[in-house]
matplotlib code that plots the C-alpha trace (Angstrom):
import matplotlib.pyplot as plt

x = [26.4, 27.9, 29.4, 27.2, 30.0, 29.3, 25.4, 25.9, 28.7, 25.5, 23.3, 24.0, 26.0, 22.4, 20.9, 23.1, 22.9, 18.9, 19.3, 21.6, 19.2, 16.0, 17.7, 19.3, 16.6, 16.0, 19.6, 19.3, 16.5, 17.6, 21.0, 18.1, 16.1, 19.9, 20.8, 16.9, 17.2, 21.0, 19.9, 17.0, 19.0, 21.5, 18.3, 18.1, 15.2, 15.9, 15.2, 12.5, 13.4, 11.4, 11.0, 11.5, 8.6, 9.1, 6.7, 5.3, 3.0, 2.1, 4.0, 7.8, 9.9, 9.5, 11.6, 12.5, 11.5, 13.0, 12.8, 9.6, 8.0, 5.1, 4.8, 4.4, 5.9, 6.9, 4.3, 2.5, 3.8, 3.5, -0.6, -0.5, 1.3, -0.9, -3.3, -3.2, -1.8, -4.3, -6.4, -4.3, -4.5, -8.3, -8.7, -7.5, -5.0, -1.8, 1.6, 4.9, 7.0, 9.8, 11.2, 12.1, 14.4, 13.3, 15.2, 13.4, 15.6, 13.6, 9.3, 8.2, 5.7, 3.0, 2.7, 3.2, 1.2, 3.0, 3.2, 5.4, 8.7, 12.1, 13.6, 18.1, 17.1, 15.6, 19.1, 20.8, 24.3, 26.1, 25.8, 26.2, 23.4, 22.6, 19.6, 20.2, 20.8, 17.6, 15.2, 16.6, 15.9, 12.6, 11.9, 12.0, 10.4, 7.1, 7.0, 7.3, 4.9, 2.3, 2.5, 1.7, -1.2, -2.2, -1.5, -4.3, -7.0, -6.8, -9.4, -8.0, -4.2, -5.7, -7.0, -4.1, -2.8, -4.3, -4.3, -0.4, 0.3, -2.5, -0.8, 2.4, 1.1, -0.1, 3.7, 4.7, 3.2, 3.5, 7.6, 7.0, 5.2, 7.4, 10.3, 8.7, 8.6, 12.1, 12.9, 11.0, 12.7, 16.0, 14.7, 13.8, 17.4, 18.9, 17.5, 18.1, 21.9, 21.6, 20.0, 23.6, 25.5, 27.4, 31.0, 33.1, 34.8, 38.2, 41.4, 45.1, 42.1, 40.2, 36.2, 35.2, 31.6, 30.1, 27.0, 24.2, 25.8, 26.9, 22.8, 21.5, 24.1, 23.2, 20.0, 20.0, 22.3, 19.1, 17.0, 19.1, 19.3, 15.5, 15.3, 16.9, 15.2, 11.9, 13.5, 14.7, 11.6, 9.6, 11.8, 11.2, 7.5, 7.2, 9.3, 7.9, 3.9, 4.6, 6.1, 3.1, 0.6, 1.9, 1.6, 3.5, 6.0, 8.3, 9.0, 9.9, 12.2, 14.1, 13.7, 15.2, 18.3, 19.4, 19.3, 20.3, 22.4, 23.6, 24.6, 27.0, 29.3, 29.6, 30.0, 32.2, 34.2, 34.7, 36.2, 38.6, 39.4, 40.6, 43.6, 44.9, 43.3, 44.9, 48.4, 47.5, 46.8, 50.4, 52.6, 50.5, 51.6, 54.6, 54.9, 53.7, 56.5, 58.9, 57.2, 57.4, 61.1, 62.5, 59.8, 62.0, 65.4, 64.8, 63.2, 66.4, 68.0, 65.6, 66.5, 69.8, 70.1, 71.0, 74.3, 75.6, 77.2, 75.1, 71.8, 71.5, 68.6, 66.9, 67.0, 65.1, 61.7, 61.7, 64.2, 61.4, 58.8, 60.4, 61.4, 58.3, 55.9, 59.0, 58.5, 53.9, 54.9, 56.4, 53.7, 51.4, 52.9, 53.4, 50.0, 48.3, 47.8, 45.9, 43.8, 40.6, 39.7, 43.3, 43.3, 39.4, 38.6, 37.6, 40.3, 42.9, 41.0, 41.2, 44.7, 44.8, 42.6, 44.4, 48.1, 47.5, 45.8, 48.9, 51.0, 49.1, 48.6, 52.8, 54.1, 54.1, 54.0, 57.6, 59.0, 57.5, 58.2, 61.7, 62.4, 61.3, 63.5, 67.0, 65.4, 65.7, 68.3, 70.0, 69.3, 69.0, 65.5, 63.9, 60.8, 60.9, 63.6, 64.0, 63.8, 63.7, 62.7, 62.9, 60.4, 58.7, 60.0, 59.0, 58.7, 59.1, 55.5, 56.5, 58.1, 57.1, 57.6, 55.6, 55.6, 56.4, 54.9, 55.9, 54.1, 54.7, 55.8, 51.8, 50.7, 50.1, 50.5, 52.1, 52.6, 55.8, 56.3, 59.7, 61.2, 60.0, 62.6, 65.5, 65.1, 65.7, 67.6, 67.1, 67.9, 68.3, 68.8, 68.4, 71.0, 74.5, 72.6, 74.2, 75.3, 75.9, 73.3, 72.7, 73.5, 71.0, 72.7, 71.4, 72.9, 72.6, 75.0, 76.3, 78.1, 81.5, 82.0, 80.6, 83.7, 82.8, 84.0, 81.1, 78.7, 79.9, 79.3, 76.1, 74.9, 76.9, 74.6, 71.0, 72.4, 72.9, 69.4, 67.0, 65.8, 66.7, 70.2, 72.6, 75.7, 78.2, 79.7, 79.1, 77.7, 80.5, 80.7, 81.7, 82.3, 81.3, 81.8, 83.1, 80.5, 81.4, 78.8, 78.5, 79.7, 78.0, 77.8, 76.5, 75.6, 76.3, 74.9, 73.5, 70.2, 68.9, 65.9, 66.0, 61.9, 62.2, 64.7, 61.9, 60.2, 63.9, 65.5, 62.4, 63.5, 67.0, 65.7, 64.0, 67.1, 69.0, 66.7, 66.7, 70.6, 71.5, 68.4, 69.6, 73.0, 72.2, 73.5, 71.9, 71.5, 71.7, 69.8, 68.7, 70.5, 72.9, 74.1, 74.4, 74.6, 71.7, 71.4, 70.9, 71.3, 68.1, 67.2, 64.8, 65.1, 64.1, 62.0, 59.7, 60.0, 56.5, 54.9, 50.0, 49.3, 53.1, 53.0, 56.9, 56.6, 60.2, 62.9, 65.2, 68.2, 70.9, 74.3, 76.1, 74.8, 76.7, 80.2, 79.2, 78.0, 76.0, 77.3, 77.2, 77.3, 79.3, 80.6, 83.7, 81.9, 81.2, 82.7]
y = [13.0, 16.1, 18.5, 21.6, 24.0, 22.4, 21.9, 25.4, 26.4, 24.3, 25.8, 29.4, 27.4, 26.5, 29.9, 32.2, 29.5, 30.5, 33.7, 33.3, 31.1, 33.8, 37.3, 36.5, 36.6, 40.4, 40.6, 39.4, 41.5, 44.8, 45.1, 45.7, 48.3, 50.5, 49.4, 50.8, 54.1, 55.0, 54.9, 56.8, 59.5, 59.7, 60.7, 56.4, 54.1, 50.3, 48.0, 46.0, 42.2, 39.6, 36.2, 33.0, 30.6, 27.5, 25.5, 22.4, 19.8, 16.4, 16.8, 17.0, 21.0, 22.0, 25.2, 28.5, 32.1, 34.4, 37.8, 39.9, 39.9, 42.4, 43.7, 40.6, 38.6, 35.1, 33.7, 35.6, 33.7, 30.9, 31.3, 32.9, 29.0, 27.0, 28.4, 28.5, 24.6, 23.5, 25.3, 23.6, 19.8, 21.1, 21.4, 17.3, 16.0, 14.9, 18.2, 18.2, 20.5, 22.3, 25.5, 28.3, 31.1, 34.7, 37.9, 38.2, 34.9, 31.3, 30.6, 27.1, 26.1, 22.9, 21.7, 24.8, 26.9, 30.0, 28.8, 30.6, 32.3, 32.0, 35.1, 35.7, 37.5, 33.6, 32.9, 31.7, 33.2, 32.4, 28.8, 28.8, 28.2, 28.7, 29.3, 26.3, 23.9, 25.9, 26.0, 21.8, 20.8, 22.7, 20.4, 17.2, 17.4, 19.0, 16.4, 13.8, 16.1, 16.5, 12.1, 11.7, 14.3, 12.0, 8.6, 10.1, 10.8, 7.5, 5.4, 2.8, 3.1, 4.4, 0.4, -0.9, 0.5, -0.6, -4.0, -4.2, -2.1, -4.5, -7.9, -6.7, -5.9, -9.0, -10.7, -8.2, -9.4, -12.5, -12.4, -10.8, -13.8, -16.5, -14.1, -14.7, -18.2, -18.6, -16.4, -19.8, -22.1, -20.9, -20.4, -23.6, -25.0, -22.8, -24.4, -28.4, -27.0, -25.8, -29.2, -30.8, -28.1, -26.0, -26.2, -22.9, -20.2, -20.4, -17.9, -19.3, -20.8, -18.2, -19.1, -15.9, -17.3, -19.9, -21.6, -19.3, -16.6, -17.5, -18.5, -15.5, -13.6, -15.9, -14.9, -11.4, -11.9, -14.3, -10.9, -8.5, -10.8, -11.0, -7.0, -6.0, -8.5, -7.3, -3.5, -4.7, -5.9, -2.8, -0.7, -2.5, -3.3, 0.8, 2.0, 0.1, 1.1, 5.0, 4.6, 3.0, 6.2, 9.2, 11.7, 10.2, 8.4, 11.4, 9.9, 6.4, 7.3, 9.1, 6.1, 4.0, 6.1, 6.8, 2.5, 2.4, 4.7, 2.9, 0.1, 1.4, 3.7, -0.6, -1.5, 0.6, 0.5, -2.9, -3.2, -0.2, -2.2, -5.0, -4.2, -2.4, -6.4, -8.2, -6.4, -6.6, -10.4, -10.2, -9.4, -11.2, -14.1, -13.3, -12.9, -15.9, -17.4, -15.9, -16.4, -19.9, -20.4, -18.2, -20.7, -23.2, -21.7, -20.6, -23.9, -25.7, -23.6, -24.5, -28.3, -27.8, -29.0, -25.1, -23.7, -19.9, -18.2, -15.0, -17.2, -19.7, -22.3, -19.8, -17.6, -18.8, -18.9, -15.1, -14.5, -15.8, -14.1, -10.5, -11.1, -12.1, -8.8, -6.7, -8.7, -8.3, -4.7, -4.2, -6.2, -3.7, -0.5, -1.8, -3.3, 0.7, 1.9, -0.3, -1.1, -0.2, 3.3, 4.0, 7.5, 8.1, 10.6, 8.1, 5.7, 8.3, 9.3, 5.6, 5.7, 8.2, 6.9, 4.1, 5.2, 8.1, 5.3, 3.4, 5.6, 6.3, 3.8, 1.8, 3.3, 0.6, -2.0, -0.9, -0.9, -4.2, -5.2, -4.8, -6.3, -9.2, -8.4, -8.1, -11.5, -13.1, -13.0, -13.0, -16.6, -16.6, -18.8, -20.7, -23.0, -26.4, -24.7, -25.2, -21.4, -19.5, -15.5, -13.9, -15.3, -17.5, -21.1, -23.4, -24.4, -21.8, -22.5, -19.9, -16.8, -14.3, -10.5, -9.0, -11.4, -15.0, -17.4, -20.0, -22.7, -23.8, -26.9, -26.1, -25.9, -22.5, -20.1, -17.1, -14.3, -12.0, -8.8, -9.6, -6.3, -7.4, -10.6, -8.0, -5.9, -9.3, -11.7, -14.7, -18.9, -22.0, -25.0, -27.0, -24.7, -25.9, -29.0, -31.3, -34.7, -34.5, -32.3, -29.0, -29.0, -28.5, -27.5, -27.1, -26.0, -27.5, -25.7, -28.2, -27.5, -27.7, -30.8, -32.6, -34.1, -32.5, -36.0, -37.5, -35.0, -34.9, -38.7, -38.1, -35.8, -38.4, -40.4, -38.7, -38.0, -41.4, -42.1, -39.0, -40.2, -37.9, -37.1, -38.9, -40.9, -39.9, -37.1, -38.2, -35.4, -33.6, -31.2, -27.9, -26.1, -23.1, -21.2, -21.4, -19.1, -18.3, -21.1, -23.7, -25.1, -24.0, -27.4, -27.4, -30.7, -30.4, -33.3, -34.1, -33.1, -35.7, -33.6, -30.2, -29.2, -31.6, -29.5, -28.6, -32.0, -33.5, -30.6, -31.3, -35.2, -34.5, -31.9, -35.0, -37.6, -35.2, -35.2, -38.7, -39.7, -37.2, -38.6, -42.6, -40.9, -39.0, -35.6, -32.2, -30.0, -26.5, -24.8, -22.3, -20.5, -21.8, -20.0, -23.1, -26.2, -27.8, -29.9, -33.7, -33.3, -32.7, -35.2, -38.3, -41.8, -44.1, -46.1, -42.5, -41.7, -43.1, -42.0, -41.9, -40.7, -41.7, -45.0, -46.0, -45.9, -45.6, -47.9, -50.0, -48.2, -47.9, -49.2, -45.8, -46.0, -48.9, -46.5, -44.8, -47.2, -45.3, -43.6, -45.8, -44.5, -46.9, -45.7, -43.7, -41.8, -41.9, -44.5]
z = [-65.6, -66.4, -64.0, -63.0, -65.1, -68.3, -68.4, -67.8, -69.7, -72.6, -71.9, -72.6, -75.5, -77.3, -75.4, -78.0, -80.8, -80.9, -80.3, -83.6, -85.4, -84.3, -85.3, -88.2, -90.0, -88.5, -89.6, -93.3, -93.5, -92.6, -94.7, -97.7, -95.7, -95.1, -98.9, -99.4, -97.2, -98.9, -101.8, -101.8, -99.8, -102.7, -105.0, -106.9, -105.9, -105.2, -107.7, -107.1, -106.8, -108.9, -107.2, -109.9, -111.0, -112.4, -114.5, -114.3, -115.7, -114.2, -111.3, -114.5, -113.7, -117.4, -117.4, -114.7, -115.6, -114.2, -115.5, -116.1, -119.2, -121.6, -117.5, -116.5, -113.5, -113.2, -111.6, -113.8, -116.7, -115.5, -114.6, -118.5, -120.1, -118.3, -118.5, -122.9, -123.1, -121.6, -124.1, -126.5, -124.9, -124.5, -128.1, -128.5, -130.6, -130.3, -130.5, -131.6, -129.0, -131.0, -130.4, -132.6, -132.2, -132.4, -131.0, -128.2, -127.1, -128.2, -128.5, -127.2, -129.9, -129.3, -133.1, -134.4, -131.7, -129.7, -126.0, -124.2, -125.0, -122.3, -123.2, -122.0, -118.8, -117.7, -117.4, -115.0, -115.4, -112.4, -114.1, -117.4, -118.9, -122.6, -124.8, -126.7, -123.9, -122.1, -125.0, -125.4, -122.3, -121.6, -125.2, -123.8, -120.7, -121.8, -124.8, -121.7, -119.9, -122.7, -123.7, -119.9, -119.7, -122.7, -120.7, -117.3, -120.0, -121.5, -119.5, -120.7, -120.0, -117.0, -115.8, -117.6, -114.5, -111.9, -113.0, -113.0, -109.7, -108.2, -109.4, -108.5, -105.3, -104.9, -105.7, -103.7, -100.3, -101.5, -101.9, -98.0, -96.9, -98.3, -96.3, -93.3, -93.4, -94.8, -92.3, -89.4, -91.3, -90.7, -87.2, -86.8, -88.5, -85.9, -83.1, -84.8, -84.6, -81.0, -79.7, -81.4, -80.1, -81.3, -81.0, -79.1, -80.2, -78.1, -78.5, -76.7, -74.0, -73.8, -74.5, -77.0, -77.6, -75.6, -78.4, -76.8, -78.0, -81.3, -81.5, -80.4, -82.9, -85.8, -85.0, -85.1, -88.4, -89.6, -88.6, -90.6, -93.6, -93.4, -93.6, -96.2, -98.2, -97.5, -97.4, -100.9, -102.2, -100.7, -102.9, -106.5, -105.6, -104.7, -107.3, -110.4, -108.8, -109.4, -112.7, -113.5, -113.7, -115.0, -112.3, -110.0, -112.5, -111.8, -108.2, -109.7, -111.8, -109.6, -107.5, -109.8, -111.2, -107.9, -107.5, -111.2, -110.3, -106.7, -108.9, -111.4, -109.0, -107.0, -110.6, -111.4, -108.3, -108.7, -112.0, -110.8, -108.3, -109.5, -111.1, -106.9, -105.7, -108.2, -106.8, -103.5, -103.9, -105.5, -102.5, -100.2, -102.0, -103.0, -98.9, -97.8, -99.7, -98.2, -94.8, -95.4, -97.0, -93.7, -91.5, -92.3, -92.3, -88.9, -88.2, -89.2, -86.8, -83.6, -84.4, -84.6, -89.2, -89.3, -88.0, -87.3, -85.3, -84.6, -84.6, -81.1, -81.0, -77.8, -79.9, -83.4, -82.6, -81.8, -84.1, -86.7, -85.4, -85.4, -89.1, -90.1, -88.2, -90.0, -93.6, -93.0, -92.2, -95.0, -97.6, -95.8, -96.9, -100.5, -100.6, -98.8, -101.8, -104.1, -101.8, -102.4, -101.5, -99.7, -100.4, -99.6, -96.4, -94.2, -94.5, -94.4, -91.0, -90.0, -90.5, -88.6, -85.9, -85.2, -85.5, -82.4, -80.7, -81.1, -80.2, -76.9, -75.7, -76.4, -74.6, -71.5, -73.9, -75.5, -72.4, -71.9, -75.5, -75.2, -71.7, -73.3, -76.4, -74.1, -71.9, -75.2, -76.4, -73.2, -72.6, -69.7, -69.5, -71.8, -71.9, -69.9, -67.1, -63.7, -62.0, -59.7, -59.8, -56.6, -54.3, -57.3, -58.4, -60.9, -64.7, -67.4, -69.3, -72.0, -72.3, -74.5, -76.0, -73.1, -70.0, -69.0, -67.5, -64.2, -63.4, -59.8, -57.6, -56.0, -59.8, -59.6, -62.8, -61.9, -64.9, -64.5, -66.8, -68.2, -67.1, -63.5, -64.9, -65.2, -62.1, -59.9, -60.2, -62.2, -60.1, -63.9, -62.4, -65.6, -67.4, -65.8, -64.9, -67.9, -66.9, -63.7, -62.5, -60.8, -56.9, -54.0, -50.6, -46.9, -43.6, -40.1, -37.1, -34.5, -31.2, -30.9, -28.8, -31.9, -34.0, -37.3, -38.9, -37.4, -39.4, -41.7, -42.7, -40.8, -43.3, -46.0, -44.9, -45.2, -48.6, -49.5, -48.0, -50.2, -53.6, -56.5, -55.3, -57.6, -56.5, -58.7, -58.3, -54.5, -52.3, -50.3, -47.2, -46.6, -43.4, -44.4, -41.1, -37.4, -35.2, -31.5, -30.6, -33.0, -36.8, -40.1, -41.5, -45.2, -47.1, -50.8, -53.7, -57.3, -57.9, -61.7, -61.9, -61.9, -61.9, -58.0, -56.0, -53.7, -52.1, -52.6, -50.5, -48.1, -48.2, -48.0, -44.5, -42.8, -43.8, -41.9, -38.5, -38.5, -39.6, -36.5, -33.8, -34.8, -33.3, -30.7, -31.8, -31.2, -34.5, -32.6, -35.8, -35.8, -32.8, -29.6, -27.0, -24.1, -24.0, -22.0, -19.4, -21.8, -24.9, -27.5, -29.8, -30.4, -29.8, -32.9, -30.3, -30.5, -34.6, -35.1, -32.1, -32.9, -36.2, -37.9, -39.9, -40.5, -44.4, -45.1, -47.3, -45.2, -44.2, -46.1, -46.4, -45.7, -42.4, -40.7, -41.7, -38.0, -34.9, -32.6, -29.1, -26.3, -22.5, -20.5, -16.8, -18.1, -20.8, -24.1, -26.3]

ax = plt.figure().add_subplot(projection="3d")
ax.plot(x, y, z, "-o")
ax.set_aspect("equal")
plt.show()
C-alpha cells in the first residue's frame, strides 16, 4: 500500500519511539541516584521519598495522607485508621462524625472517640488546600461511608436491595423485549412501504437514491435507534442496580452524576443558544423578505413590465441570482457569530478546512464562472436561440455560469464550457431573424457556357420549391466569384424558422439538383477543369429509379418561367 522508503522510515520512527518509552523510566530513575551521589559528596543525606496513601471505606475515598506522624508512614497510618474504625463499628451503635481542631491539625472523631488526625503536612499545597476544607470533606465522606457500612450489615436492607434489583432487571428485560418487537414491527412496516413503492430522490433529473437504497438507509436508521434505546435503558438499569448496594453505590452515583451533568450541560447549552437562535431566525426572515422583493423586481424586468437602462431582460435572471447569492452570503456573515458553537475550536477548524478546500479547488471554477458572466452579459445567446458554436449547431437548452447546453438536430445534448465559447465564433441564427427571417445560403459553380440569367432563374425556382423559406422578401442570387473555369453563384433565401435551418438547407440542395437536371444544366461543383464530351445531368424520367419513389408535390408555378432547352439540327434554342 505504501512505498518501501515510507515503510522503512515508519519502522525507524516506531523503533525509536519504543526505545524512548523503554529507557525513559531508567533515565528518570537515574536522576535521583545522580542527585543522591552529589548530595553525598557535599556531606548531605538525601531525604527519603514518602508515598501518599488514601483511606478508603466501603469503596469511598475518605482522605489522603501524605506525611509521617509519630514514626508511622502514611500507609501505616491508614492501616491503623481502618483498625480503629472497625473496632468502633464492632462495638455497635451509631456514630456522629465531627472534626476537632488540635495543635497538630484536625482530629476526626466518631461519637466523641478520636479516630485519626489530619496534619498540616497532609495538605496539598500545590492545589491550595486548606485544613478546614479538607476536614469538612473528610467528615462528609466518612459519614456516608459509615452509613453504607451500617446498611451493608443490615439483613433487611440487603434483602430489599436484592429484591429491587431483581425487579429492575425484570423490567429491564421486558423493555428490551419491547424494543426488539417494535424493531421487528418497524421492519415489516418498511417492507410494506417498499411494496407500495417509495419515490425516488432526484436532483436536476439525476437519480441520487433509489427505492432499495432508501429502504436500506431507513433500516440502518431503525437499527441505530434500537441500539441507542437499548444502550440508554442498560445505562439506567445499571445505575439503579449499582446504587442499591452500599459497596457499589459510588459507581452508581458516578454514573448518575455523569448523566445528570451531561443533561444539565445540554439543557444549559440550549438555553444559552436561544438568544443567538432568535437572532439567526430574525436574520433569516428579513433576508427572505428582501429576496422575495428582489425576485419580484427582476421578474418584472424579465417579463418587460419594468424597464431599466442598465439591466436587460436577457441578463435579468443572472443578475437576480448574483444579487440573491450576495445577500445570502451577507446574511450568513451576520448570523455566523450567533450560531451555537461558532466560537468553538471545532467550528473554527471546520471553517478553515472548508475555506482551504475552496481556495485550492476553485481556480478552474472561477475561470469558468467569469467566462459565463462575460458570455451572459454580452448577450451573445440566450435559451431558445438557434446557434452554431464551432462545429456544434442546435438550440440553446440552458445557459449557466459554468457551461452551456446545446440540443442538436440529431437530438444530442452537448455541454460546452463557457471558456470554450468565449474563444470560438458564435453564430446566432435567431437573434436578428425578426419579421423577415434569417438568411440561409448555398453556392453552386456553373461553367461560362451557361447564361447567367438562366442560372439565376433556376436557383430562384429551387428556392420557391423549398418549404420553410419565405416568399417575401423574395430570394435573390449573387455571383460571388468569377473563377478561371466557372462562375460561383450563391442563392440567398429567408428562413421561416431558424431552428430548421439544416433540414431546410438539405431540401434546398435537393431542389437545386432537380431544377438543374430538369433543364439539362450541368453543375460543375466542386471542381472543373474542362468541358466533358457531353453535358453531365440526369433526365427527369430517371429521377425516380428503383428504389426511389415520387413523393414530391406538384410543380410550382415558377417552373413556367423557364422552358427546357430543346436541341435542333441548327443548335440549341
